[in-house]
C-alpha positions as semicolon CSV with decimal commas, in nm:
position;residue;x (nm);y (nm);z (nm)
1;M;-20,533;17,569;-12,820
2;N;-20,159;17,492;-12,810
3;K;-19,932;17,711;-13,018
4;R;-19,788;17,520;-13,310
5;S;-19,410;17,480;-13,306
6;F;-19,215;17,496;-13,632
7;E;-18,859;17,389;-13,702
8;T;-18,607;17,672;-13,676
9;L;-18,533;17,830;-14,013
10;D;-18,181;17,805;-14,152
11;P;-17,988;18,133;-14,092
12;K;-17,762;18,040;-14,386
13;S;-18,057;18,082;-14,622
14;D;-18,013;18,402;-14,821
15;V;-18,355;18,545;-14,737
16;V;-18,339;18,444;-14,369
17;F;-17,989;18,591;-14,339
18;K;-18,109;18,923;-14,481
19;S;-18,414;18,921;-14,254
20;L;-18,198;18,867;-13,945
21;F;-17,959;19,154;-14,010
22;S;-18,156;19,415;-14,207
23;R;-18,457;19,477;-13,980
24;D;-18,523;19,822;-13,844
25;C;-18,506;19,723;-13,478
26;D;-18,249;19,729;-13,198
27;E;-18,207;19,351;-13,197
28;S;-18,112;19,343;-13,564
29;H;-17,879;19,644;-13,530
30;I;-17,697;19,486;-13,235
31;A;-17,667;19,152;-13,416
32;R;-17,534;19,318;-13,734
33;N;-17,277;19,527;-13,543
34;S;-17,160;19,219;-13,355
35;L;-17,125;19,009;-13,672
36;I;-16,924;19,275;-13,854
37;G;-16,712;19,354;-13,548
38;S;-16,622;18,986;-13,501
39;F;-16,455;18,984;-13,845
40;L;-16,292;19,328;-13,820
41;N;-16,177;19,242;-13,466
42;R;-16,300;19,570;-13,322
43;E;-16,614;19,716;-13,173
44;V;-16,868;19,844;-13,423
45;K;-17,103;20,096;-13,267
46;E;-17,312;20,174;-13,573
47;S;-17,375;20,021;-13,917
48;V;-17,615;20,186;-14,159
49;L;-17,758;19,978;-14,443
50;I;-17,716;20,113;-14,796
51;P;-17,975;20,013;-15,061
52;N;-17,861;19,789;-15,343
53;E;-17,809;19,930;-15,689
54;P;-18,111;19,909;-15,924
55;A;-18,124;19,602;-16,145
56;G;-17,936;19,624;-16,472
57;R;-18,121;19,702;-16,792
58;D;-18,033;19,374;-16,955
59;F;-17,932;19,019;-16,865
60;Y;-17,561;19,088;-16,899
61;S;-17,551;19,411;-16,695
62;K;-17,328;19,397;-16,388
63;H;-17,516;19,556;-16,099
64;I;-17,450;19,513;-15,729
65;R;-17,704;19,302;-15,541
66;L;-17,552;19,248;-15,197
67;D;-17,690;19,071;-14,892
68;L;-17,570;19,353;-14,667
69;N;-17,401;19,676;-14,772
70;C;-17,320;19,897;-14,474
71;V;-17,143;20,216;-14,374
72;L;-16,988;20,205;-14,027
73;D;-16,949;20,479;-13,770
74;D;-16,598;20,559;-13,903
75;K;-16,746;20,591;-14,258
76;S;-16,576;20,274;-14,381
77;H;-16,784;20,038;-14,596
78;V;-16,863;19,674;-14,529
79;I;-17,007;19,420;-14,770
80;V;-17,144;19,098;-14,617
81;E;-17,236;18,800;-14,836
82;M;-17,385;18,466;-14,734
83;Q;-17,346;18,188;-14,991
84;M;-17,503;17,846;-14,949
85;Q;-17,329;17,699;-15,253
86;N;-17,076;17,778;-15,521
87;Y;-17,253;17,897;-15,836
88;Q;-16,939;17,843;-16,049
89;D;-16,888;18,215;-16,100
90;D;-16,537;18,358;-16,055
91;L;-16,567;18,430;-15,683
92;A;-16,242;18,624;-15,642
93;K;-16,302;18,854;-15,938
94;R;-16,664;18,906;-15,837
95;L;-16,568;19,016;-15,486
96;V;-16,290;19,242;-15,613
97;Y;-16,543;19,390;-15,856
98;Y;-16,790;19,457;-15,572
99;D;-16,518;19,610;-15,354
100;S;-16,381;19,825;-15,634
101;R;-16,724;19,958;-15,726
102;V;-16,800;20,057;-15,369
103;F;-16,449;20,203;-15,323
104;Y;-16,466;20,400;-15,649
105;N;-16,819;20,530;-15,586
106;Q;-16,709;20,725;-15,279
107;E;-16,716;21,100;-15,327
108;A;-16,347;21,196;-15,360
109;K;-16,363;21,510;-15,574
110;G;-16,164;21,789;-15,411
111;K;-16,060;21,559;-15,125
112;P;-15,721;21,401;-15,048
113;Y;-15,707;21,025;-15,102
114;L;-15,640;20,991;-14,731
115;R;-16,011;21,056;-14,678
116;V;-16,127;20,776;-14,906
117;K;-16,251;20,512;-14,665
118;N;-16,166;20,143;-14,654
119;V;-16,395;19,876;-14,796
120;Y;-16,421;19,541;-14,619
121;T;-16,582;19,235;-14,774
122;I;-16,704;18,946;-14,560
123;L;-16,806;18,621;-14,727
124;I;-16,961;18,339;-14,525
125;G;-16,966;18,025;-14,737
126;N;-17,131;17,691;-14,674
127;Y;-16,880;17,518;-14,902
128;N;-16,502;17,486;-14,924
129;I;-16,348;17,786;-15,097
130;F;-15,974;17,729;-15,046
131;E;-15,760;17,416;-15,020
132;S;-15,621;17,517;-14,680
133;K;-15,763;17,353;-14,367
134;G;-15,835;17,674;-14,176
135;Y;-16,194;17,797;-14,173
136;F;-16,107;18,169;-14,146
137;S;-15,899;18,365;-14,398
138;K;-15,807;18,730;-14,443
139;F;-15,663;18,886;-14,761
140;E;-15,500;19,226;-14,811
141;L;-15,281;19,397;-15,072
142;I;-14,949;19,260;-14,953
143;C;-14,597;19,198;-15,084
144;N;-14,522;18,826;-15,115
145;A;-14,151;18,863;-15,042
146;T;-14,155;19,097;-14,741
147;Q;-14,515;19,059;-14,621
148;T;-14,537;19,440;-14,626
149;V;-14,894;19,563;-14,655
150;L;-14,929;19,803;-14,948
151;S;-15,272;19,922;-14,835
152;D;-15,557;19,812;-14,613
153;A;-15,805;19,997;-14,836
154;L;-15,950;19,668;-14,965
155;V;-15,971;19,375;-14,724
156;F;-16,144;19,040;-14,777
157;Y;-16,258;18,800;-14,505
158;F;-16,374;18,442;-14,564
159;L;-16,550;18,210;-14,322
160;E;-16,584;17,851;-14,451
161;L;-16,848;17,678;-14,241
162;K;-16,780;17,330;-14,380
163;K;-16,434;17,333;-14,220
164;L;-16,556;17,397;-13,864
165;P;-16,476;17,121;-13,615
166;K;-16,786;16,929;-13,508
167;I;-16,896;17,013;-13,154
168;L;-17,196;16,847;-12,992
169;K;-17,184;17,055;-12,676
170;F;-16,996;17,373;-12,590
171;D;-16,806;17,324;-12,267
172;K;-16,567;17,619;-12,296
173;E;-16,566;17,984;-12,385
174;L;-16,550;18,060;-12,756
175;G;-16,450;18,379;-12,934
176;V;-16,728;18,587;-13,089
177;L;-16,632;18,493;-13,447
178;Q;-16,637;18,124;-13,354
179;Q;-16,977;18,169;-13,189
180;W;-17,116;18,326;-13,506
181;A;-16,968;18,045;-13,715
182;Y;-17,141;17,777;-13,507
183;F;-17,462;17,980;-13,495
184;F;-17,484;17,974;-13,875
185;R;-17,380;17,614;-13,915
186;D;-17,558;17,451;-13,622
187;A;-17,848;17,680;-13,528
188;N;-18,090;17,387;-13,548
189;T;-17,882;17,137;-13,351
190;I;-17,677;17,314;-13,082
191;A;-17,802;17,519;-12,787
192;L;-17,598;17,838;-12,769
193;G;-17,678;17,856;-12,402
194;D;-17,413;17,589;-12,346
195;I;-17,142;17,844;-12,422
196;V;-16,988;17,993;-12,111
197;K;-17,037;18,350;-12,234
198;V;-17,266;18,408;-12,532
199;D;-17,220;18,732;-12,725
200;R;-17,512;18,973;-12,694
201;G;-17,543;19,013;-13,071
202;I;-17,579;18,638;-13,117
203;K;-17,851;18,631;-12,853
204;M;-18,035;18,900;-13,049
205;A;-17,996;18,704;-13,375
206;E;-18,119;18,385;-13,208
207;S;-18,420;18,572;-13,071
208;I;-18,513;18,710;-13,415
209;L;-18,457;18,369;-13,574
210;N;-18,692;18,202;-13,325
211;Q;-18,949;18,476;-13,378
212;I;-18,959;18,452;-13,757
213;S;-18,943;18,072;-13,745
214;Q;-19,260;18,055;-13,532
215;D;-19,445;18,338;-13,707
216;Y;-19,654;18,144;-13,962
217;I;-19,715;18,432;-14,204
218;E;-19,356;18,553;-14,201
219;R;-19,230;18,198;-14,232
220;I;-19,440;18,139;-14,544
221;N;-19,326;18,470;-14,694
222;L;-18,959;18,389;-14,633
223;I;-18,996;18,041;-14,781
224;R;-19,165;18,190;-15,088
225;E;-18,884;18,444;-15,126
226;E;-18,626;18,168;-15,097
227;I;-18,801;17,954;-15,358
228;A;-18,826;18,254;-15,592
229;Y;-18,457;18,331;-15,539
230;R;-18,349;17,973;-15,606
231;D;-18,570;17,960;-15,914
232;H;-18,406;18,282;-16,035
233;I;-18,056;18,138;-15,986
234;S;-18,162;17,816;-16,157
235;R;-18,299;18,007;-16,457
236;I;-17,979;18,211;-16,491
237;Y;-17,770;17,894;-16,476
238;H;-17,998;17,726;-16,731
239;F;-17,983;18,023;-16,968
240;K;-17,606;18,049;-16,939
241;R;-17,563;17,675;-16,991
242;E;-17,807;17,676;-17,281
243;G;-17,625;17,972;-17,434
244;L;-17,288;17,802;-17,385
245;E;-17,406;17,480;-17,548
246;E;-17,561;17,673;-17,837
247;G;-17,241;17,872;-17,876
248;L;-17,029;17,555;-17,881
249;K;-17,261;17,397;-18,137
250;Q;-17,253;17,707;-18,356
251;G;-16,875;17,732;-18,325
252;L;-16,833;17,368;-18,421
253;E;-17,056;17,408;-18,723
254;E;-16,872;17,722;-18,831
255;G;-16,538;17,548;-18,779
256;L;-16,645;17,251;-18,990
257;A;-16,776;17,484;-19,260
258;K;-16,449;17,678;-19,266
259;G;-16,259;17,351;-19,272
260;K;-16,460;17,228;-19,567
261;E;-16,405;17,552;-19,759
262;S;-16,032;17,537;-19,691
263;Q;-16,025;17,175;-19,806
264;K;-16,217;17,260;-20,124
265;L;-15,975;17,542;-20,201
266;E;-15,675;17,313;-20,157
267;I;-15,829;17,047;-20,385
268;A;-15,914;17,307;-20,651
269;Q;-15,560;17,445;-20,646
270;N;-15,412;17,095;-20,678
271;M;-15,647;17,012;-20,965
272;K;-15,555;17,334;-21,145
273;A;-15,184;17,259;-21,103
274;K;-15,237;16,914;-21,258
275;G;-15,411;17,059;-21,561
276;Y;-15,778;16,993;-21,487
277;S;-16,025;17,215;-21,669
278;A;-16,217;17,492;-21,493
279;Q;-16,541;17,299;-21,556
280;D;-16,401;16,980;-21,397
281;I;-16,289;17,180;-21,092
282;L;-16,633;17,345;-21,065
283;D;-16,811;17,009;-21,091
284;I;-16,598;16,853;-20,815
285;T;-16,546;17,143;-20,570
286;G;-16,822;17,390;-20,658
287;L;-16,564;17,669;-20,682
288;E;-16,573;17,914;-20,972
289;E;-16,259;17,991;-21,171
290;G;-16,080;18,287;-21,015
291;S;-16,172;18,192;-20,655
292;Y;-15,878;17,951;-20,619
């Protein structure tokens, strides 16, 4: 009986992305180190995954639920996020919040600040984040006038896949970061073997991706997780939108009510000034004598 062949899963999918880089195997470790190193522009020998924070106690609690949260061999921290679409949240503030939480949570009691390690955030987005044409951006705490870096303690990297040039066939050597970018965007359409020199980590990621894509049980489980995740995001968006609309409606009603009361008060005062009786004012405005 011939083995059934399934279409390759999308590595940009949140659950597939996590599966590729969070497995307890050499292939996943090598792929994760390569991905992180391509952004930091240095070799990463080790990256240890840190569990996410427990879910918040209520809907409005801000807890950290990261795709990848790692500590490197030099004890610095790296956050890696894959986003298929913009969920209309304040992206910049959210990432600064994540970075600050991780930076602050380091044990610094009795230690000089020199020993507090850097936190790097990597966001790979399948949508346009900035107006600039470049697909790779790096942000630091820097002086606008002199371009002097205040600190490299918090660094943010962005890879915008939608801005990548379209390539049907690789006929030249590409940098590792570029290879990763095309792997995520075109894993189903471009053979990485066409690259002159393919990074080892990308080969490992491609191997895992092929494995989970053809494993029927794992494929079904990943698809279920993705559906559950998308349903969760959809429910949150629905609840927020429903709450916003209800809040606007309530605010409008309260505004109209306050407006009516203010108008009644003005009419009552005018009537009193013109000599109308308290009973006439009550009959017309509903306001008792002494309230205007």
